[in-house]
N, C-alpha and C positions, 0 to 999 in steps of 0.2 A: 504494500500500500504506500502511495506517495506521502512524503512528509507534509504535515499541515502547512498550508500557505501562510507566510508571514506578511502582513500588510505593511509593516515597517521593517526596513533593512537593519539588522543588528550591526553595530560598529564596535571597534575595540580601541578607540582613541582617535586622535587627530594628528596631522602632520602638516607643517607649513611648506608649501611648494611655491617659491617665488617664480615669477615669469622669467623665461629665458629672454636674453636681450633681443633675440630675433623677433620677439613679439612686436617690436617697433615696425618691422617690415609688414607684418600682418595688419597692424594698425593703420598703415598708410596705403593699404591695398584694398580699400573699401569702395573704390569706384567713384571717388569725389570728382565731379566735373569742375572745371576751372571756375566757372561762375558761382557754383554752389560753395566752393571753398572760400572765395572772397566774401560771399554773403555770410558765411559762418563767422568770419572775423569781424564783420560789421555788426553782427548780433552782439558780440562781446563789447564793442564800442558803445552800443545802445545801453547795454546793461551797466556800463561804467558812467552813464549819464552824459555821453557826448552829444553835442549839438552840431558839430561839424566833423565830417570824416572825409579824408582825401585819399584816393587810390592813385598812387604816383608811379608811373613808369619812368625809369631812368635809361637814357640811351647815350652812348658815346659815339657820336657821328652816326654811322649806320647800324651799330650793334647795340642791341638791348642788353643791359647789364644787371639790373635789379628791379624789383617791384616792392613798393612800400605801401603800407596802410597806416595812416596817421590819424589820431583823433584827439579831441580836447576834453576827453572824459576825466574822471577823478584820478586816474593813474593808480600805480601799485607801489607799495613799499618793497624793500628787499625781501622780506618774509613772504609777502603776498605774491611776489613774482616767482619765488620758489614753488609755491603751491600751483600757480598757473602753468608753470613749465613741467610739473610732475605729471606723468601719464596717469590719468584717472584721479588727479589731485582733488581732494574733497574741499569744497567751500560751501558756505551757506548761500544758496540761491534764494533771493527774496521773492515774494509774491510778484508775479508779473515779469520775471526774468525770462530771457530767451534761451539762455544756456541751460543744459540739462545733465550732460554725462561727464564733463570734465576731460573730454578728449578732443574737442573740436579744433582748438588752436594748433595742437601738435599734428593730428592726423590730416587736417585740411592743408596745413602748410607743407608738411613733408611728403604729401602726395604729389606736390607740384614743384618742390624746390629741394636742392641738395642740402641747404642749410637755412634755418630760420633764426633770426635774432630778434629779441624783444627788449626794448629799452623803455623805461617808464619813470615818471616822477609825480609825486603828489605835492600838494601845497606845503607840506611840512617835512618832506624828505628830499634827499639828493637823488639825482638820476642814477639808476642802477640797471644792469642788463644781464641777460642770459642768452646763450646760443646753443641750439641743437645742430650738430652736423651729422647727417644721416649715417655716414660711413662709420663714425665712432659710436653713435647712439645704439646701433644694432649689435655692437660687440660688447657693450658694458654699461649702458645708461649713463655715459659720461657727458654731463652738461657743462659747457664753458661759462665762466664768469667774465662778462665783458669789462674791459679796462675802463675804470670810472671816467677818465678824461674823454675817451671816445663816446661814452654814454652821454656826457654833457654836450659834446659837439653835435651828436645826432639830434638831441632835443633842441639845441640852439638853431640848428639848420631850419627847423620848421616853426621857429618862434613867430607867432602872429599869423601863421598859415598852416594849420589851424591852432597850434598849441599856444596857450597863454601862460597861466601859472602852472598848470599841470597837464598831463597828457601821456599818450603811449605811441610808440613807433614800432611797427612790425616790419622787418626787412626780410625779403626772400632773395637768396642768391642761388645761382645755378638753376634757374627756372627751366624746367624740362621742355616746355612748349615754345620757348623763345627760338626764333630762327637763328641758325648758326652762320651760314656762309652764303646767304642768298642775295646780299647787296641791298641797296636802298629800296628798290622796288618791292622786294619780298618783305622787308621790315615794315614799309608803309602799308602793304596789304594786310599783314598780320595785325598791326595796330588798329587799322580801320575795322577789320572784321571782329577782332577780339573786344575792342572798346564798345562797339555797337551791341554785341551780344551781352556784354557785361552790364551796360547801361539798361538794356531791356530787362535783364534778369533781376537786377537790384530794384529797378523801378516797379516791377510786378510784385516781387516777394515782400518789399517794404513799402508798398504804396500808401498804406495808412499812416505810417510815420512821416513819409515825405510830404503828404498832403496837409500835415498840421501846420507847416510854416515855421516851426522852430527847430527843424532838423534838416540837415543838408548833406548830400554826398556829392563830391566833386571828383571827376576823373581827369588826370592831367598827365602830360608827357613833357619831360625836361631833357634838354641836351646838356649833359654835365660838362662838356668841353667848353661851351660858351655861356652856360647858365641861362639859356633861353628856354622859356616855356613855349613849346611849339603847338601844344593843344591843351585846352582847358575848358571843360563844360560841366554843367550841373546835371545830375540825374533827375529826370522828371518822373512823377508818380504815374504808374500805368494801372489804372483801376479796372479790373475785369468786369465791373458792374457800372462802368462810367458812361452809360448811354445818356444822351440829352432828353430823349422821349422814349418811354417804355414801348415795347413791341405789342403789348396787350394792356388796355386800360384797367383790367382787373388785377394786374400785378405791378409790383411785388406783393406777395403775401407771406406771412410767417406761419409755418406749421410747427407743431410740437410733437417730437418723438419721445415717448415715455420709455425710459430704460431703468429697470429696477436697480442696476448696479451704480448708475451715476445720476439718476433723476431725469428731468426733462431736458432734451437737446433741441435747440431752436434751429429751424431750417428756413432761411430767408430766400424764398424762391423767386427768381426773376425770369422774364422772357425778353430777350433782346429784339430790337427791331430787325425785320428781315433785310438781307442784302446790305448790312451796314459795312461801310468801308473804313470805320475808325480803327486805329491801331489797337485800341483796347479790346477789339473783337477779333481782328485779323492777325495781328502781329505777334501774338503770344504762343502760337503753335497751330497745328492742324485743327480744324474745327471738329473733326471726329474725336480728337483728344482733349479739347478744351471745353466740351460740354460736360455737365455733371457737377460734382461737388468741389467747392473751394473751401478748404478747411483752414481755420485760423487758430493759432495759439498765441494768446496775449497780443493780438493785433498783427502778428507776423504770419504771412501766408505760408503754410507748410505743405499744401497740396493744391495744385492748380488744374482742376478738371479730373474727370474719370468717375465712374459709377461704383467703384469698390465692390465689384461682384454683385451689385444689386440688379444690374441689367447690362447688356452689351451696348456700346455706342451705336447710334443709328443716325443716318443722315437727317431724318425728320426731327431729331432732337437737338440740332446744333444751336438752337436759340435758347436752350434751357441751361441756366447756371444757378447753383444753389450755394449760398454762403452759410457755412456751419461754424459756429463758435465752439471750440472744444472746451469742455469743463476743466477747471483747475486740476482736479484729481481725475485722471483718465483711467486708472486701473488697467485692466486687460482689454477694455472695450475699444480704446484707441491707442495704437502703438506706433509712435513716431520713429522714422528711421533716424540714425545718427546724423545723416546729412541734411535732415529736415526737408526732404524733397518728396515725401510721400507718407501716407498713414495706412496702416493695416487696421481694419475694423473687425469686430467680432460678429458672429452670426446674430447675436442679440440686437445689434444696431440694424442689420439688414432686415430682420423680422419686424422691427419697430417701424420701419419706413412705410410698410403697407398699412399700418394702423394710424400713422401720423395724420392729424387734422389741424385746421386753423380754427380761429375763434368762431367761425360761422358753421363749422362742421364739415367744410370742404376737405376732401382727403388729398394726400400727397399724390397718389396715382392719378387723380383727376387733374392735378396741375400738369403732369406729364402729358396727359391727353390734350390739354389746352395748348401746350407748346407745340405738340405734333400738329394740331389743327391750324395754328397760326402759320407754321412753316408751309403747310400744304395750300392754305388759302393764298398766301403770297405768291406761290408758284402759279396758281390758277389766274390770279389777278394781273399777272405780268402782261396778259393780253396777246402775246405773240406765241404761237405754238411752234417751237423749234423742232427741226427734223432730228430724229434719233441718230446717234453716231456709234461707230465701233469704239469701244473704250480704249483709252491709252494704257500702255504697259511699261515694261522695263525700258530704261534709257531716257524716260521723260521724268523730270523732277517730281517728287511727291506733292509739293505745293501746287504744281501745275495740274497734276492729275486731280487733285482735290477741287481746284477751281473749275476744271472741265466738268466734273461730276455735279457741281452745283448749278452750272449754267446750261448743260445739255443732257437730255435723256439718253440712255444707252440702248442700243439694240440688244435684245435678250438673246443669250446663248452664243454670243459671238466671242471668239478669241481676241484678246487685245492686240493693238498695233504696237510693236516694239521698235526701238531705234538703236542701231549700233554702228560702230566704225568698222570698216573693212577696206582692204586694198581693192580698188576697182580698176578695171582696164580703161585705158585712155584717160581723157580729161573730164569725164563726167563728174558732177558734184555729188549726185545721189543716184541710187537705183532702188527698185522696189521688188520684193519677193512676195508675190501674192500668196503662194502656197504656205510660206512660213509666216505670213502677215508681218513683214519686217521692212522698215525703211533702212537702207544701207547708205552710210555716208563715206565718201572717199577719204581714206586715211591720209592721203598725201597732203590734204589741205588742213589737217587738224591743228598742227603747230601754228600755222598762220592765223587761224581763227581764234585760237586760245591766246595768242600774243604773249607767249612765255608763261602763261598760267599753267598750273598742273591740271591734267585731264582727269576725268572721273566718269563713272557710269552715267551720271546725270548732267554732264557738262553741256555748255552752250544751250541753255534752256530756251532762249528766245528763238533761235533758228529751229530747234527741234519742234517747238510748239507751232511755229508757222508751217513747217512741213507737215506736221500731223493734221492741221486744219485744212491745208491745201489738198492733201492726198487721201483724206478720209473717204470721200465719195469714190475715188479711184479704186480703193480696196473693196468697196461695196459691190462693184461690178466684176463680172467674170473676165471681161476683156474691154479694151479701150476702143472708143470710136475715133473717127477722124478728128473731130474738134478736141477731144481729150488728149489725143497723141500730140496735137499741135500745142496745146497748153503745156504738156510735159516738156516738149522740146524748148518752148519759150522760157519756162522756169529754169530748165537746165542751163541754157545759154547765159542767162542773166546771173545766176548764182556762180557759175564758173568764172565769169568776168569779175564778179565781186571778190571771189577768193583769190584770183590772180592779182587784183589790185592790192589786196591786203598783203600778199607775199611781196609785192613790189615795194610797198611802204616799209616793210621790215628790212628788206635788202638795202634800202636807202638810209636805214637807221632812224626812221621817224618814230 
């Protein structure tokens, strides 16, 4: 007979097992995106009472050398700095704090940099600093003490912008994403792309703070050889509920989901106006992904869109967005990721959504039906019945495919049109493969069209989109008539001439 089952595992004592130093590598391999890492550091600035935060890229001529995040918050004493730089360092988070786990500063920084230096000063203490160098940290948790004179120099460098009496400087060196040997054009492209994405991310995640008027984030680029600030702009709030006129006069409405574990959770349900071109609607991601729940913790957005397994995203629900304020004590009902870029919810919350009602008795599922109807009504009222098209496929950028799906109905059961590069005979710019449903672009013209940029599966989206629109009806027919063949020859001739002209400009060094 089997031994009686023990519901508690018997133990024979305890043993302390400190982490291996290689734990640092695991800590910095959590998939932190660049923008999420910076946002995590800005959260710390907010917790420190900062009113101004500067994200500062430093370049030496064409080479990017360091990235700094500077704030005018309350700063840290020597002892507090030790706690902040300790992995999992325990400090008392006050009510309303954005910090949670005690790992963000280290894991966010060392995910993207070979070394992170933190220098800080309070009103009553001298500047002090600590530095983690990844290569040494992962072999023995050895944290450098910054030379006091340099700590003072770094604080003085940012005196008045934004540091006044107190503040903190975080310095990243050996940033992994910085271009290495690409010259000025690659550096400019990197800065333009990165700063735009960072501004959008911070503007969205911290839009409530930025909208208050007493908190600012600035992104700047300085050439250290000349001391010239070559770029300097403020981050603007990007409110995912910032429509001027509601898409449905009955909304927004506040629904209440009753959860035994945490109490009532409020669901502020909105319906966006159809076909909005505002960046608050269009610029924060694919509309399939930005419908759904926007979860806030202490006014900080920790999830932007998604239905959390309540339902699948659907085209007819792209106007539906729901603001959810997480309770102070979330228990196991809402589990935030360390990166603050998503929330796992319990089945209890999912079940409560079907029962959620507003103060008139209207149910949450009825709200979803209203958002669905508003989307369908807008499509019908457009007044022009557009002809169905073969859907776009691989090789056409996802954002373009989404725009096409919003604007045009698809032919049912048709394989999509794909676009790819291939070596073609002669000087033709493109060819079509009806059987494979593919537009082929001549590889010989690719470098000229890209003008030195790196190619990818979804490159040259404008040209590919125009060819898709031009050739869609061609693919819908089994063979081409005289007029269609003449059009194909016309397009071919003009596109070849344009590609040769581009090659000529590059040969002339323009």
